C-alpha positions in Angstrom: 14.1 -93.3 8.9 17.0 -91.4 10.6 18.6 -93.2 13.5 20.6 -91.1 16.0 23.5 -92.6 18.1 25.6 -91.5 21.1 26.0 -87.8 21.6 23.5 -86.9 18.9 20.8 -88.8 20.6 21.7 -87.3 24.0 21.7 -83.8 22.6 18.3 -84.4 21.0 17.0 -85.6 24.4 18.4 -82.5 26.1 16.7 -80.2 23.6 13.3 -82.0 24.0 13.6 -81.8 27.8 14.5 -78.2 27.6 11.5 -77.5 25.5 9.3 -79.2 28.0 10.7 -77.2 30.8 10.2 -74.0 28.9 6.6 -74.9 28.0 5.8 -75.7 31.6 7.4 -72.4 32.8 5.6 -70.5 30.0 2.2 -71.8 31.2 2.8 -70.6 34.7 4.4 -67.3 33.7 1.6 -66.4 31.4 -1.0 -67.2 34.1 0.8 -64.9 36.5 1.1 -62.1 34.0 -2.5 -62.4 32.9 -3.8 -61.6 36.4 -5.1 -58.2 37.4 -3.7 -55.6 37.8 -0.3 -56.6 36.4 -1.8 -57.6 33.1 -2.0 -53.9 32.1 1.8 -53.5 32.3 4.5 -54.5 29.9 6.8 -57.4 30.8 10.3 -58.5 29.6 11.6 -61.9 30.8 14.7 -63.9 30.1 16.0 -67.0 31.9 19.4 -68.6 31.0 21.4 -71.6 32.2 24.4 -70.1 34.2 26.8 -72.8 33.1 26.1 -73.0 29.4 24.6 -69.6 28.8 21.7 -71.3 26.9 18.5 -69.4 26.8 15.8 -71.4 28.6 12.9 -68.9 28.2 12.4 -65.4 26.8 9.6 -62.9 26.4 10.3 -59.5 25.0 13.9 -60.0 25.8 15.1 -57.6 23.2 12.6 -54.8 24.0 13.5 -51.7 25.9 12.4 -51.2 29.5 13.0 -48.7 32.2 15.4 -50.6 34.5 15.0 -48.5 37.7 17.7 -49.7 40.1 18.6 -52.7 37.9 20.9 -50.1 36.3 23.1 -50.4 39.4 24.0 -53.9 38.2 25.7 -52.3 35.3 27.4 -49.5 37.2 28.8 -51.6 40.1 30.1 -54.2 37.6 31.8 -51.4 35.7 33.4 -50.1 38.8 34.7 -53.5 39.9 36.0 -54.3 36.5 37.7 -50.9 36.0 38.9 -49.9 39.5 39.2 -53.4 41.1 37.6 -54.6 44.3 40.4 -53.2 46.5 40.3 -49.6 45.2 40.2 -46.9 47.9 39.1 -43.3 47.7 41.2 -40.5 49.2 39.9 -37.3 50.9 42.4 -34.7 52.0 42.7 -31.5 54.0 45.0 -29.1 52.2 46.1 -25.5 52.5 47.4 -22.9 50.1 49.1 -21.2 53.0 51.6 -22.0 55.7 51.5 -23.0 59.4 53.5 -20.8 61.7 55.2 -21.7 64.9 52.4 -20.1 66.8 49.8 -22.5 65.3 48.4 -19.9 62.9 47.5 -21.3 59.4 47.9 -18.3 57.1 45.7 -19.1 54.2 42.6 -21.3 53.4 41.9 -24.8 54.7 40.6 -26.9 51.8 38.6 -30.1 52.1 39.2 -32.0 48.8 36.6 -34.6 47.9 37.4 -37.3 45.3 34.2 -39.2 45.4 34.4 -41.2 48.6 30.7 -42.1 49.2 31.2 -43.0 52.8 32.4 -39.9 54.7 29.9 -40.7 57.4 29.3 -42.7 60.6 28.2 -45.9 58.8 29.7 -49.1 60.1 31.5 -51.5 57.8 31.6 -54.2 56.7 27.8 -54.3 55.9 26.4 -57.5 57.3 22.6 -57.9 57.1 21.5 -54.3 57.8 22.8 -50.7 58.0 24.5 -49.8 61.3 25.8 -46.4 62.5 28.3 -45.4 65.1 29.0 -41.9 66.3 28.0 -38.5 65.0 27.2 -37.9 61.2 30.4 -35.8 60.9 32.6 -38.6 62.2 35.0 -38.7 59.2 35.4 -34.9 59.3 36.1 -35.0 63.0 38.9 -37.5 62.5 40.6 -35.2 60.0 40.0 -32.2 62.3 41.8 -34.1 65.1 44.7 -34.7 62.8 44.9 -30.9 62.2 44.8 -30.3 65.9 47.7 -32.8 66.3 49.7 -30.6 63.9 49.3 -27.7 66.3 46.9 -25.6 64.3 45.1 -23.1 66.5 43.8 -20.5 64.0 42.9 -20.3 60.3 43.2 -16.8 58.8 41.4 -17.7 55.6 38.3 -19.6 54.6 37.2 -23.2 55.1 36.6 -24.5 51.6 34.7 -27.5 50.4 36.4 -28.5 47.0 34.3 -30.8 44.9 35.9 -29.9 41.6 37.2 -33.4 41.1 33.9 -34.1 39.1 32.5 -31.6 36.7 29.4 -30.1 38.3 26.2 -31.9 37.4 24.1 -32.3 40.5 21.0 -33.8 38.8 21.1 -36.0 35.7 18.5 -35.7 33.0 15.4 -37.6 33.8 15.4 -37.0 37.6 12.1 -35.5 38.8 11.6 -32.4 40.9 10.3 -34.5 43.8 13.5 -36.6 43.8 15.6 -33.5 44.9 13.8 -33.2 48.2 14.5 -36.7 49.6 17.6 -38.8 50.4 17.3 -40.9 47.3 17.7 -37.8 45.1 20.6 -36.1 47.0 22.7 -33.9 44.8 25.7 -35.6 43.1 29.1 -34.3 44.1 32.7 -35.4 44.5 32.0 -34.5 48.2 29.7 -36.9 49.9 29.4 -36.3 53.7 26.7 -38.1 55.5 25.2 -39.2 52.1 24.6 -35.4 51.5 21.6 -35.6 53.7 20.2 -34.2 57.0 17.6 -35.7 59.2 14.6 -33.7 60.3 13.0 -35.1 63.4 9.4 -34.1 64.3 8.3 -34.8 67.9 4.6 -34.4 68.8 3.4 -33.1 72.1 1.9 -35.0 75.0 -1.6 -33.7 74.4 -3.7 -32.2 71.6 -2.8 -28.6 70.5 0.8 -28.9 71.9 3.5 -27.7 69.6 5.4 -30.2 67.5 9.2 -29.8 68.1 11.7 -30.0 65.2 15.4 -30.8 65.2 17.9 -31.1 62.3 20.9 -33.4 62.5 23.5 -32.5 61.4 22.7 -28.8 61.5 22.5 -27.1 58.2 22.6 -23.5 57.0 21.1 -24.5 53.6 17.5 -24.1 54.6 15.2 -23.1 57.5 12.3 -25.3 58.7 8.8 -23.8 59.0 6.8 -26.3 61.0 3.0 -26.0 60.8 2.4 -29.5 62.1 -0.2 -29.8 64.9 -0.5 -32.3 67.7 -4.0 -34.0 67.7 -5.7 -36.7 69.8 -3.7 -39.8 70.5 -6.2 -42.0 68.5 -6.1 -39.8 65.3 -4.1 -40.8 62.2 -0.8 -39.1 61.3 -0.9 -37.0 58.1 2.2 -35.1 57.1 3.2 -33.0 54.1 6.6 -31.6 53.3 7.5 -29.1 50.5 10.7 -27.5 49.3 11.1 -25.6 46.0 14.2 -26.6 44.0 17.0 -24.4 45.3 14.8 -22.9 47.9 16.0 -22.0 51.4 12.8 -23.0 53.2 11.4 -26.5 54.1 7.7 -26.3 55.1 6.1 -29.2 57.0 2.4 -29.3 57.7 -0.3 -31.7 58.9 -1.0 -33.5 62.1 0.7 -36.0 64.5 -1.0 -38.0 67.3 -0.2 -37.0 70.8 2.5 -39.2 72.5 3.3 -40.9 69.2 6.9 -41.7 68.3 9.0 -39.0 66.7 9.0 -39.1 62.9 12.4 -38.9 61.1 12.5 -37.4 57.6 15.8 -37.8 55.7 16.2 -34.8 53.4 18.6 -34.1 50.6 21.2 -31.4 50.7 21.4 -29.5 47.4 24.8 -27.8 48.0 27.0 -30.7 49.3 30.4 -29.0 49.1 29.2 -25.9 51.0 27.4 -28.2 53.6 30.6 -30.1 54.1 32.6 -26.9 54.6 30.2 -25.6 57.2 30.3 -29.0 59.0 34.1 -29.0 59.0 34.2 -25.4 60.2 32.0 -26.3 63.1 34.0 -29.4 64.2 37.1 -27.2 64.1 35.5 -24.6 66.3 34.4 -27.3 68.6 38.1 -28.2 69.0 39.1 -24.6 69.8 40.4 -23.6 66.4 39.6 -20.0 65.5 38.4 -19.4 62.0 38.8 -15.8 60.7 37.2 -16.4 57.3 34.0 -18.0 56.0 32.9 -21.4 54.8 32.5 -21.6 51.1 32.5 -24.1 48.1 34.9 -24.5 45.2 33.4 -26.2 42.1 35.9 -25.4 39.4 39.5 -26.7 39.6 42.5 -24.5 39.9 45.1 -25.0 37.2 47.1 -28.1 38.0 50.4 -26.2 38.3 48.8 -23.8 40.7 47.7 -26.6 43.0 51.1 -28.3 42.9 52.9 -25.1 43.7 50.7 -23.8 46.4 48.8 -26.6 48.1 50.2 -28.6 51.0 48.4 -31.8 52.3 47.7 -31.7 56.0 45.5 -34.7 56.6 44.1 -37.7 54.7 41.2 -40.0 55.0 41.3 -43.3 53.2 38.1 -45.1 52.4 37.1 -48.7 52.9 37.8 -51.1 49.9 35.5 -50.7 46.9 34.1 -54.2 47.4 32.7 -53.2 50.8 31.2 -50.0 49.4 29.6 -51.8 46.5 28.0 -54.3 48.9 26.2 -51.5 50.6 25.2 -49.9 47.3 23.4 -53.0 46.0 22.0 -54.3 49.2 20.2 -51.1 50.1 20.0 -49.6 46.5 21.9 -46.4 47.3 21.5 -44.0 44.4 24.1 -41.3 45.2 26.8 -43.8 45.9 26.2 -45.4 42.5 26.4 -42.1 40.7 29.7 -41.4 42.4 31.1 -44.8 41.3 30.2 -44.0 37.7 32.0 -40.7 37.8 35.0 -42.1 39.7 35.5 -44.6 36.9 35.2 -42.0 34.2 37.5 -39.7 36.1 40.4 -42.2 35.6 40.4 -41.0 32.0 40.4 -37.3 33.0 37.6 -34.7 33.2 34.7 -34.9 30.8 33.2 -31.9 29.2 29.4 -32.6 29.1 26.9 -35.0 30.6 26.6 -36.6 27.2 30.3 -37.4 27.3 29.8 -39.1 30.7 26.9 -41.1 29.4 28.9 -42.5 26.5 31.8 -43.6 28.8 30.6 -47.1 29.8 30.0 -48.2 26.2 33.4 -49.9 25.9 32.8 -51.9 29.0 29.4 -53.0 27.8 30.9 -54.2 24.5 33.5 -56.1 26.5 30.8 -57.8 28.6 29.0 -59.0 25.5 26.1 -56.6 25.6 24.9 -55.7 22.1 25.3 -52.2 20.9 22.2 -50.2 21.6 20.8 -52.5 24.2 21.6 -50.0 27.0 20.6 -46.3 26.8 22.1 -44.7 29.8 21.5 -41.3 31.4 22.7 -41.9 34.9 24.3 -44.6 37.0 21.7 -45.5 39.5 18.5 -45.9 37.4 16.7 -43.0 39.0 16.5 -41.3 35.6 13.3 -41.9 33.7 15.4 -41.7 30.5 17.4 -45.0 31.0 16.5 -47.9 28.8 17.8 -51.5 29.0 16.8 -54.9 27.5 16.5 -58.0 29.6 19.1 -59.6 27.3 21.6 -56.9 28.2 21.3 -57.6 31.9 21.6 -61.3 31.4 24.7 -60.8 29.2 26.2 -58.7 32.0 25.5 -61.2 34.7 27.0 -64.0 32.5 30.1 -62.0 32.0 30.4 -61.1 35.7 30.4 -64.7 36.9 33.6 -65.4 34.9 35.6 -62.5 36.5 38.0 -62.5 39.4 35.8 -59.9 41.1 32.7 -61.9 41.0 32.7 -63.0 44.6 32.5 -59.4 45.7 29.8 -58.7 43.1 27.6 -61.7 44.1 28.0 -60.8 47.8 26.6 -57.4 47.1 23.3 -58.6 45.8 20.3 -58.9 48.1 19.4 -62.4 49.3 15.8 -63.5 49.2 14.3 -63.6 52.7 17.5 -62.5 54.4 18.8 -59.1 53.7 18.8 -55.8 51.7 15.8 -55.0 49.6 14.7 -58.7 49.5 14.7 -59.2 53.2 10.9 -59.4 53.4 10.3 -61.2 50.1 10.5 -64.9 49.2 11.1 -65.9 52.8 10.1 -69.6 52.3 11.7 -72.6 50.6 12.6 -73.1 47.8 13.4 -69.4 47.3 14.7 -68.3 50.6 18.5 -67.9 50.4 18.5 -69.1 46.8 17.7 -65.9 44.9 20.5 -63.3 44.8 19.3 -60.4 42.8 19.0 -56.6 42.4 15.6 -55.1 42.8 14.4 -52.0 40.9 11.6 -49.6 41.7 10.5 -46.2 40.5 6.9 -45.1 39.8 5.2 -47.7 37.6 8.4 -49.8 37.3 9.4 -53.0 39.1 12.4 -55.2 38.3 14.4 -58.1 39.5 17.6 -59.5 37.9 20.3 -61.8 39.2 21.1 -65.3 40.0 19.0 -68.3 41.2 19.8 -71.8 42.4 17.2 -74.6 42.1 16.6 -77.2 44.7 18.6 -79.6 42.6 21.5 -77.3 42.5 21.2 -75.9 39.0 22.4 -72.3 38.6 20.3 -69.9 36.6 20.6 -66.3 35.5 17.4 -64.2 35.0 16.0 -60.8 34.3 12.4 -59.9 35.0 11.5 -56.3 34.0 8.1 -54.7 34.3 6.9 -51.3 33.2 3.7 -49.3 33.0 2.4 -50.9 36.2 -0.5 -49.1 37.9 -1.1 -51.5 40.8 0.2 -51.5 44.3 3.8 -52.4 44.9 3.0 -55.7 46.6 0.9 -56.9 43.7 3.7 -56.5 41.2 6.2 -58.0 43.7 3.9 -61.0 44.1 3.9 -61.6 40.3 7.7 -61.3 40.1 8.2 -63.6 43.1 5.8 -66.1 41.5 8.0 -66.0 38.4 11.0 -66.8 40.6 9.1 -69.8 42.1 8.1 -71.1 38.7 11.7 -70.7 37.4 13.4 -72.7 40.1 10.8 -75.4 40.0 10.4 -75.9 36.3 14.1 -75.5 35.4 15.3 -77.6 38.4 17.3 -80.5 37.0 20.9 -79.6 36.2 21.9 -80.6 32.7 25.2 -82.4 32.1 27.7 -80.5 30.1 28.3 -82.0 26.7 31.9 -83.0 26.1 
């Protein structure tokens, strides 16, 4: 007979208890995943102790899954680790000409974008919801005012939107055609004004057969709206359809809206962000009485560096909010475009890349540093909108373990949605013991649902988890209920905090 003493006996007891916890959790987890319709999908689960890093439970933890927006966990950590939480973006107004004593700017006025995702009217810091203040072109208007203050009254050349800071790649591989129409699939650019979107508002008439009115804010020259929507009786159901061919200059809306119903706002993606920004800037300059002799146009390829240094003069500057505030918005509301800009801004610190494949390889060094095994992340974009991304649950848990040891972790943790309180978890897990105790990133594209992050049990034990689900054909709430059930089982069955062995 073998007799165990002291630390050996204590460790054996911990192992037995851990096994019991895992067994109880496994029973509950398997019951949840065996229910219809979520049983038809694939599941990957991993739960770890946040202090020791010990694995408490795993299922398919080394298998690949589409991560959807759980990819943002990787990109935002990369940005914080590389750029630092206090990093700020610069956007400038420059000219290749001169300003005369008469206020005439002889040359072009160039708006130079360097990836600031918040050239908009959004209020910061983000608290529990998005808030806006002023017109969509607010940031451009501030720079236009600075130009007026310099005495500029006329521009003889063009107003140029320069997004050449990033190599041009508006849509990563794996984005779908439908994505390009809506705000979540807005074209990627170093120029991000008003999230590269416009809002189409449809207002029904007071009675059946009245016209449905349309407005676009901010105005755009990129497309015209053909409205075929009809007003119907007040008790009838709304039914709308919107189509736009990729690169097309027409948006067509059809269907019906009930009389006297509230206006419907559709947020649409802009496919030529630099040109849209140039047009918006030209308009705010005209509104301030500045005459423009040339046209609005875009610049996608950089001029030679020496040419810029020798010919360009900076006239105005806009400095962004700190990166930590920007990342909080990204993860709370799951903002795709902003995440893509962060990935490219990080890569741009090493210079311009040549191909999308070069960009995709860039984060590999960080993942290795974070303890992610080689091959556990196959990355095509930064946001998770691509259907070509693949991640293992173990990779996400390794990242989350690394993050909690970094100086930037408070900003990272603060960016994650809180169960029952804010962001994409504001309407989920609203009751104890989950409300306020799950801080995690959601993920959602067609047939994919995910949740990865941090949890605290009623007894105060800290956990790290990743729950990934693919090939789901059920309704959104059915998969969410299964994931939320996993969270409940996790915090209840792994509740007691283990002592750290000396």
